[in-house]
SEKOL-13187 format. One line per 5 residues: number of its first residue (from 1); their letters; for each residue y, x, z of N, C-alpha, C. Coordinates in steps of 0.05 Angstrom, whole numbers, padded with zeros to 5 digits. Example, Ala and Ser with C-alpha at 12.3 -4.5 7.8 and 13.67 -1.06 7.14 Angstrom:
1 = AS = -00114/00264/00156/-00090/00246/00156/-00066/00264/00156 | -00045/00257/00142/-00021/00273/00143/00001/00258/00157 .
//
This chain:
1 = MDLLD = 00275/-00051/-00512/00285/-00079/-00514/00313/-00080/-00499 | 00333/-00090/-00511/00357/-00092/-00497/00360/-00120/-00484 | 00383/-00125/-00470/00386/-00149/-00455/00385/-00174/-00473 | 00399/-00173/-00496/00400/-00194/-00514/00372/-00201/-00524 | 00357/-00181/-00531/00329/-00186/-00540/00313/-00200/-00519 .
6 = DIMAQ = 00316/-00191/-00493/00302/-00203/-00471/00310/-00232/-00467 | 00336/-00238/-00468/00344/-00266/-00465/00334/-00282/-00488 | 00336/-00274/-00511/00327/-00288/-00536/00296/-00294/-00534 | 00281/-00274/-00524/00251/-00278/-00519/00246/-00299/-00499 | 00262/-00298/-00476/00258/-00319/-00455/00265/-00348/-00467 .
11 = LAAAA = 00287/-00348/-00483/00293/-00374/-00495/00272/-00385/-00514 | 00260/-00367/-00529/00239/-00374/-00548/00214/-00384/-00534 | 00209/-00371/-00511/00186/-00378/-00494/00192/-00405/-00481 | 00215/-00410/-00473/00223/-00435/-00460/00224/-00458/-00479 | 00232/-00453/-00502/00234/-00473/-00522/00218/-00466/-00549 .
16 = PDYPQ = 00192/-00467/-00546/00176/-00457/-00570/00180/-00475/-00595 | 00190/-00499/-00592/00193/-00515/-00617/00219/-00509/-00629 | 00237/-00494/-00617/00263/-00488/-00630/00258/-00468/-00653 | 00270/-00473/-00676/00266/-00456/-00700/00273/-00427/-00694 | 00254/-00409/-00700/00259/-00381/-00696/00282/-00370/-00712 .
21 = DKLEA = 00287/-00380/-00737/00309/-00370/-00753/00335/-00376/-00741 | 00337/-00398/-00726/00362/-00405/-00712/00368/-00387/-00689 | 00346/-00380/-00675/00347/-00361/-00652/00358/-00334/-00663 | 00345/-00326/-00685/00353/-00299/-00696/00383/-00299/-00706 | 00391/-00321/-00718/00418/-00324/-00728/00438/-00324/-00704 .
26 = TARQI = 00430/-00337/-00682/00446/-00337/-00659/00449/-00309/-00647 | 00427/-00294/-00647/00428/-00267/-00635/00444/-00250/-00652 | 00444/-00252/-00679/00461/-00236/-00696/00490/-00243/-00692 | 00497/-00269/-00687/00525/-00278/-00683/00534/-00266/-00656 | 00517/-00265/-00636/00525/-00256/-00610/00531/-00225/-00613 .
31 = RRDIG = 00513/-00211/-00627/00517/-00183/-00631/00543/-00177/-00647 | 00551/-00194/-00666/00575/-00191/-00679/00599/-00194/-00660 | 00597/-00216/-00644/00620/-00224/-00627/00623/-00204/-00604 | 00602/-00196/-00591/00604/-00180/-00566/00589/-00154/-00566 | 00577/-00147/-00590/00562/-00122/-00591/00577/-00097/-00583 .
36 = GSEAY = 00564/-00080/-00570/00575/-00055/-00562/00590/-00056/-00536 | 00594/-00079/-00524/00608/-00081/-00498/00587/-00082/-00475 | 00595/-00074/-00452/00578/-00075/-00429/00579/-00105/-00418 | 00555/-00116/-00415/00553/-00143/-00405/00551/-00142/-00375 | 00563/-00161/-00362/00559/-00165/-00334/00549/-00193/-00329 .
41 = IRKAP = 00526/-00196/-00318/00514/-00221/-00312/00513/-00224/-00283 | 00529/-00244/-00271/00530/-00247/-00242/00503/-00258/-00232 | 00498/-00253/-00207/00474/-00263/-00195/00476/-00294/-00192 | 00454/-00306/-00191/00453/-00335/-00186/00466/-00341/-00158 | 00481/-00363/-00157/00492/-00368/-00130/00470/-00375/-00110 .
46 = AEGKV = 00476/-00371/-00085/00455/-00375/-00064/00451/-00406/-00057 | 00464/-00422/-00073/00462/-00451/-00067/00432/-00460/-00065 | 00417/-00450/-00084/00387/-00458/-00084/00374/-00449/-00060 | 00381/-00423/-00050/00369/-00414/-00027/00378/-00430/-00001 | 00403/-00437/-00002/00413/-00453/00021/00399/-00480/00023 .
51 = VGLGS = 00396/-00493/00000/00382/-00518/-00001/00352/-00514/00008 | 00339/-00495/-00004/00312/-00488/00004/00308/-00482/00034 | 00327/-00466/00045/00325/-00460/00073/00330/-00485/00090 | 00349/-00501/00081/00354/-00526/00096/00330/-00545/00096 | 00317/-00546/00074/00293/-00564/00072/00271/-00552/00089 .
56 = ALAAG = 00267/-00526/00088/00245/-00515/00104/00252/-00519/00134 | 00275/-00514/00142/00281/-00518/00171/00279/-00546/00179 | 00287/-00565/00163/00284/-00594/00168/00255/-00603/00171 | 00237/-00587/00158/00208/-00592/00159/00196/-00579/00183 | 00212/-00564/00199/00202/-00553/00223/00193/-00524/00220 .
61 = VPLAQ = 00197/-00511/00197/00189/-00484/00193/00208/-00465/00210 | 00197/-00446/00225/00216/-00427/00239/00233/-00411/00219 | 00257/-00405/00227/00277/-00392/00211/00265/-00366/00199 | 00253/-00350/00214/00241/-00325/00204/00222/-00329/00183 | 00205/-00349/00184/00185/-00355/00164/00198/-00367/00139 .
66 = AASDL = 00218/-00385/00144/00231/-00397/00121/00247/-00376/00104 | 00260/-00358/00118/00275/-00337/00105/00256/-00319/00090 | 00233/-00312/00101/00213/-00294/00088/00203/-00308/00063 | 00197/-00335/00066/00187/-00351/00043/00206/-00350/00019 | 00233/-00350/00025/00254/-00349/00004/00259/-00321/-00007 .
71 = GVSRG = 00247/-00302/00008/00252/-00275/-00002/00277/-00261/00009 | 00287/-00271/00031/00311/-00260/00042/00306/-00251/00071 | 00322/-00233/00081/00318/-00224/00108/00326/-00246/00128 | 00316/-00243/00153/00322/-00261/00173/00353/-00264/00179 | 00366/-00240/00178/00396/-00240/00181/00410/-00255/00159 .
76 = YGYKL = 00400/-00251/00135/00413/-00267/00113/00407/-00296/00116 | 00384/-00301/00127/00376/-00329/00132/00396/-00342/00150 | 00404/-00328/00173/00425/-00338/00191/00450/-00344/00176 | 00458/-00326/00158/00483/-00328/00141/00481/-00353/00126 | 00458/-00358/00113/00455/-00382/00097/00456/-00408/00115 .
81 = VHRLR = 00445/-00408/00139/00447/-00430/00157/00476/-00435/00163 | 00492/-00414/00168/00520/-00417/00173/00535/-00430/00150 | 00527/-00422/00124/00539/-00436/00100/00530/-00465/00100 | 00506/-00471/00106/00496/-00499/00106/00511/-00516/00126 | 00516/-00505/00151/00531/-00520/00171/00560/-00524/00162 .
86 = RRRAP = 00572/-00503/00151/00600/-00506/00141/00602/-00526/00120 | 00583/-00528/00101/00584/-00547/00081/00582/-00576/00091 | 00564/-00579/00110/00560/-00605/00121/00579/-00614/00142 | 00596/-00595/00152/00615/-00602/00173/00635/-00622/00163 | 00643/-00642/00180/00663/-00660/00168/00690/-00647/00169 .
91 = AAA = 00708/-00656/00150/00732/-00643/00146/00751/-00651/00169 | 00766/-00631/00178/00784/-00637/00202/00808/-00653/00190 | 00816/-00673/00205/00839/-00691/00198/00865/-00677/00204 .
//
């Protein structure tokens, strides 16, 4: 199974009412447009992890446990906390 097959299978599972023939037509069109090229799919931004870590810390969960619950290392947890503080810091006048 290639990447496009996997994506289309996930779409079909997420939207079971969507017509299968339209999914197949879309897959064929994508293969015509970008077939044969190497695809790069960037990782999801850490925004969700920053929000999750901030929520856990606000609830009183220790940083090491909150980071572990998010599936990141304690060191990366500190990095996310720094991002959270930077984002919430008031703009300098």
